C-alpha positions in Angstrom: 25.5 52.9 78.4 27.8 53.9 75.6 28.0 52.8 72.1 31.0 52.7 69.7 30.9 53.8 66.0 33.5 54.5 63.4 33.6 58.0 62.0 35.9 59.9 59.7 36.6 63.5 60.9 36.9 65.8 57.9 37.2 69.1 59.8 36.4 70.6 63.2 34.8 74.0 63.4 34.4 75.8 66.7 31.3 77.8 67.1 31.7 80.4 69.9 29.8 83.4 71.3 27.9 84.6 74.3 24.8 82.9 75.6 21.7 85.1 75.3 20.2 84.0 78.6 23.2 83.8 80.9 25.6 86.2 79.2 28.4 83.6 79.6 30.8 82.9 76.7 30.6 79.4 75.1 32.7 77.4 72.7 31.2 74.5 70.8 33.5 72.2 68.8 31.6 70.6 65.9 33.2 67.8 63.9 32.2 67.5 60.2 32.1 63.7 60.0 31.6 61.0 57.4 29.8 57.8 58.5 29.1 54.6 56.5 26.1 52.5 57.5 25.9 48.7 57.3 24.7 48.9 53.7 27.7 51.0 52.6 25.7 54.2 52.3 28.0 57.2 53.2 26.5 60.2 54.9 28.2 63.4 56.1 27.0 65.2 59.2 28.0 67.1 62.3 28.8 65.8 65.8 29.3 68.0 68.8 32.6 67.2 70.5 33.6 67.8 74.1 35.9 70.8 74.6 38.8 68.4 75.4 38.6 67.0 71.8 38.5 70.4 70.0 42.0 70.0 68.5 41.5 66.4 67.2 43.3 66.0 63.8 41.5 64.7 60.7 41.3 61.0 60.5 39.3 57.8 61.2 38.3 57.2 64.8 36.2 54.8 66.9 33.9 57.2 68.7 32.4 56.2 72.1 29.0 57.9 72.2 26.1 58.2 74.7 22.7 59.7 74.5 22.1 63.1 76.1 19.5 65.9 76.1 20.4 69.3 74.6 19.3 72.7 75.7 16.1 72.5 73.5 15.1 69.2 75.1 16.0 67.0 72.1 17.7 63.6 72.6 21.1 63.7 70.9 24.2 61.6 70.7 27.3 63.0 72.4 30.9 61.9 71.8 32.6 60.7 75.0 36.0 59.7 73.6 37.8 59.0 70.3 40.4 56.3 69.6 42.3 56.7 66.4 41.9 54.0 63.7 44.2 55.7 61.2 45.4 59.2 60.6 44.4 61.2 57.6 47.0 61.4 54.8 48.9 64.7 54.6 47.9 66.9 51.7 
């Protein structure tokens, strides 16, 4: 079951390296996002994106999300897809 939420992507940083256990390379796109809750409170945080969305431009998106379990066994939210609401203004 997926859920949709509106986010503003401020930047995407790609964390990469070599996994300690497997020795395999990894690439982890992390979107710096701004969300606004139903009371209007703005929070900034980080969402892990699938590799296919690593080059997403800044802007406002409807994000389809689903629960998953990370490597440490924690339940997290993963982005499945992004639909643009509006693009960020050029600087």
